Each structure stands twice: as structure tokens, then as C-alpha cells.
N, C-alpha and C positions, 0 to 999 in steps of 0.2 A: 959791777954793781959792788961796793964796799962790803964787807963781811960777808961775801958769798965766794967763799974759797971752795976748790974744788974738791975737799975733802970734806965738806959739808952737805946736807940736803937743804932745799929749801922750797917755797911755797912761792908761786907767782900766781897773783890775783889780777885781773884786768880791771880797770876801773870801774867802781859800782855807778858811777855817774854815766858810764856811756848809755846811749840811747839803745831801745830794744833792737832796733833795725841794723844796728851794728854788728850783732852776731847773725851767723846764717846757720840754719838748721844742722843739728850734731855738733856746732861747735861747743868748746868747752871753755868756762870762765875761770876754772883753776887748774893749775899744774902742779904735779911734785916733780921736782928734780933731786937725782940723789946719786953718789957714787956708790951706796950700797945697793945689794942686789934686790930685786923686789920679789919677794917669795911667795905672795898672795895677794888678796883685795877683797873687800866687803863691799856689798851693794849698799849705796846710799840713796835717800829718798828722793833725791834729783840730781840727776848724773851732769848736769851742766854750771851747777854752781856749787857741789861738793864731791869730792874724790876721797876714797879710803885705800890706802896700800899698806900691806905688811912689807918690813924691809929689815934685813938681816944687818944689824948693827955691830960694832964691839960690844956695846953694853948689853946685848941681847935683844930677841925680835921687840919692833917697834913697829905699832899700828899708827900711821899718820892719814890725819883726818884733815886734809886740807879744803876750806870752805870761804864761801861769801855769805853772810848772812843777812837776806834783804837786799836784793840788787839795785834798790831804789832809794836807800838810807832807812832811818829806823822810824820813820815816822808815817810811811807808806802802810796801806793794809796788808802787804805783802810779807812785810817784816815779821809779824808775830806769827803768821803761819809758816813762815820758811824757819822760824827761831823754833817752834813748838815741834816741827817734823824733825829739825837736825837734832833737839834735846833726846827725841825718840831714838835717835841713830845712836848718841853718844851712850844712852843707857844700854841700849842692845850690844853695841859693840865691844864696850869697856869689859864687863866681866872679869875674866881671869885675863885679859889682854893689857899690855901697855900701850894705853891710848893716849897719843900727843894730837891736841888739836890746835891747827893754826891757820890764819888767815884773816881776812877781813870780818871782824864783829860788828861792826857800825855799831860800836858802844866804847865809850871811853870808859876808865874803872878809877883811875887815880885823879880825876878831876870832874869839872863839870862841862869839858869840852863839846861833846857829843855824846847823849845818850837818853833812854828813857828811864824811868825807875823801875818799871816792871821788867824790862828787857834786862836790864842788869841785874836785879833781883831775882830772876830766874835762871839766868847764866850761873850766878855766884850758888844759888841752893844745890843746881846739878854739879858743879865742879866739888863741893864739899861733899855731896853724897857719893861721889865717884872717887874721892882721895886724889882730885887732881888740884893741881896750884898753877895760877895764871903768872906766868914768869915774867909778864910785860905789863901787868896792870900799875903799876906804879909810876908809869913813861908818860908824863905830859902830852897833850895833845896827839894822843896816839889810839886807834880803832883798829888798828892790826894787831893780834896777839898771839903767842905763843903758850900752851898747855901743856904740861906734862904730868904723870901720874907721881906724888910725892916720893912713892916706894923706888920709883925708878932713878930719880935724883940722889936720894939720900945718901949722905957720906960721900956725894962729890961736889966740885966746885962748880957753880952755874955763876956765868957773869951775862948780862944783856949790853948790845951793842946797837946805838942808832945812827942814823945819817940821813941826808936831803931834808935836816931840820926846818930848811927853807922853803920847803915843797917845790922846788923847782923842776924835779925830776918827776913828780906825781901829784896828786891832791893828798896824797898819805905820805909820812915819813917811813924810815924803812926801819925796820926792827930785825934783830938776831940774837941769839943765845949762841953760847957755847960751853959745853959741859966738857970737864976734865975727869 
């Protein structure tokens, strides 16, 4: 996959439009792949759609929260419940931790591609309160995001990369960031 080199970690999310019976009991919809050593984890409200690991990176420890918010999109009843529970997870985990949140948010931020006003506002308010920056918010037609603490990226060069813009590999475009 372009942009996923061995010296980076990435979040893999299974399609949010897969039917419920696509998954078997105990199967996870989110995984974190990393060359960096995992040194801990945090419990999430729902372990099949959110996973949280602590990674030892060259920039310091990073708590990575991989997510799918609303497995059936942002207009179904489960979206608001998922969102509220995950926002509570973010509050609980962020504290003194460098919290990275990455995955399928089912919300676009830089355009009117796919969102709900209330969902977008709740997420933006949470990120502002926790000192987080959505590094992929300006990418058009994008509902997969990478969010990092402002203090973690301060003074560093950060760039975003996209691929699969024609959505031939997935119903989502691919996004990644590089921190130097």
C-alpha cells in the first residue's frame, strides 16, 4: 500500500459498510501495525471497533487509539452512541499521554462530503479541549483521519499523503502522515 513503509505504523480499518454477519464473534474491525514496540494498552469501550496501544517511538511514547466510529455510517442510530463513548475514551486516556487517534471517523471536516453537523462539532470540541490537531481534516472526500497532540508535533515537519483517490481499492481514500 503506498505510504505504508516498514518504518511507520498504520491503522487498518475494515470496511464500515460490511454487513454485520461479515464478522465472526471475537473478530476485530481495527488493527494497529507498527515496527515500534508496544509497551502497554488501554481498554476501550468496545474492543471490536476501537483498540488502544502504547508505542515506544523515537519521538517518545505515543498512545495510538485506532477506531471506526459508527460501523454503519454517521446517519444510523449507533453512530451517536459510538461517538459519545469514544469521546469519553479520549477524555479518559488523553491526560498526560500523547494520544494519537486514527481511523474511520465517518465524518469529513474540510468539505461537505459526508458528515453530520452535531458529530463534527462534538469531535472538534473534544480535540480543542484535549489539545489535539486533526492533521487530515483539510483533505477533500476523506472520512479517515489522523489526529495528534499539538505538543507532540510542535517544532516538527508534518506532511500528509493520499492515495486511492479514485477509490478503486476501497470505498475510502488512503491517508497517511509523515513526521520529521
